[in-house]
Phi, psi and omega in degrees: 000156175256127183239137179246101182297150181249355181226154177270102183193182174272135176243144174252122180251121184241140177236135176241129182238123180242127179223120176053043177082000180255143185235137174232141182232139175217160181209157176223157176255134179237124179260117178260116183251156179284153173285128181292158176251158185240038180281145177201160177249153184229133172278117181209145358278167176226169178257159183295338178266008178242204180211159176254139177260123180250121185241125178288126181240006180277192181235136177193163180280172180293344181268004184292157174245152186232127179248094181266150172223119177246101188295113177072005183267163177244123180283116178275326178198157176117150176202162178060234180285348180092201007288160181245143168249118188233134177247156178233134185282343183225158182281162179137190176262120182251144186255146178232139176223154179214132170234131182248130175248136182210115178055039178086356177257144184233136179284157170297144179290129180251135180247145174210173183224160175228134177272123181250118179264141182290123176283145180282161169248111184290140177201150178202164178221166178229143181289338176210138183247349176210150181171186186268148177283144357283131184255119179263121185240131174260117179263143180235127178284126179242020184291147176227137347294164182302143179268181175239350177222140181225143174224117181255143170233116188272001175088356179238032180075002178262147180225169177207155182239009178266166185288315184232077186279161170247133182227143179250121175268128185250355181231143180291152178149179175257135186233132171277140179240132182236137175234127170249118181246137182234132179279167177300336180275359178093003177278144183221165175211152182235134176231128175239122174257114183283143179050041186285325181243129179242116182251126181268154179288136180274128176291162181239111183268141172204158184228140168237127180252129180229111352278168177273347177219130181211176181260155177296340176291328178230073192274020183269127180232136178260125179253130182238134176251123173255031180295154180244152178066036189243141174240342182222145180233144172225119181255137170234113189274001175085002179235032181070018176248143180226169179203151176247014184284137176251163325266003177237138183216145178251133182231141180247125182270142182267341181227164176276166178139180175260129186238131177270116183258133181239138174236125174249124178244150181225143177269175179296337180270002179089009177280142185233155173214157185230140176229152182228151170207162180242142175233152182239123174252116187266135176287146178290140178290151175239131186252139171254127189257013178225132173230146177231083186285066180254006175080012181269006178084003180236121179056036181283338181231160175280109189254133174240108178296137179069018178298328181292343179280341184238097181302138178165155181272147173259131178239134180248134180237147174277181187292345177263008176085012179271130178287121184248350181202147177212136180286158178254160180085190186270347179209154181286135187255022179054047185234013177278118184244023178096337176054032180064022175287161180293155174300144179157194182253131179234166185236150180232000000 
């Protein structure tokens, strides 16, 4: 006879055979076991630089065998019933299957899938990696595939969230730059380039002129630079004369006038700064000692050439030492015309 057991247990099957009044009895034991199940859970989606965890959730005895298939995946950890950590090197939909065998019974094969998103590879470049402060750097994102979110750390406590930011470094030093790029699917990658930006110290140029105002009779002026961080000097004295002498130089002017002096200083790293100052070389006054105030336009006033260059009052004295005239204001305006004084000799 064919019997279909309804429970998972041990059964005793007994047979009794009677022939001509004689009886024989025999029996066998039959173990009915459950069919194992092949249920499992899958972590999805995942990124190519991560892994999916596959956890068996079915039922089977400790003696069961498991036939897993992870299409194209690499098992990072796990055996038997698992759980398994599996990574995939490329993006796409990957298939998983499981068949469980237990005491000669086999579960139906169960299939499932995991969505694998391509993780980005972070990369970036800069239009300039070294220079003098303040150093303006344009950064360019070179990540593949392109991301949708970016986080920059420029190494000087400053950050940015745009794809291709511009940043200004204001202090000298070596700076690490970090970029975290995230794809629309949430996969990310981080790249840190150590000592990527080198900012040099900017020299500070300044000039002191001694004296800043002098006469053409003594036209020598000493220029002193108290600049810091400097290895080279270039002087332009404003009269088509130059010098490379550091850091103090004496220059003699050949003509009178106002001269714009320029100093360009450079550091060992090639950083430059410029300073300016003005000096005044005054022409010597020239005196005319005869006036004929007759209104003919010639020698009508006591004229001192370049008097306006030398501030000061003009005083006129008669032959007995009495002051008879004095100019007003800070300088003489070449306007003394005798004041109807008698002909004669006067002193100034």
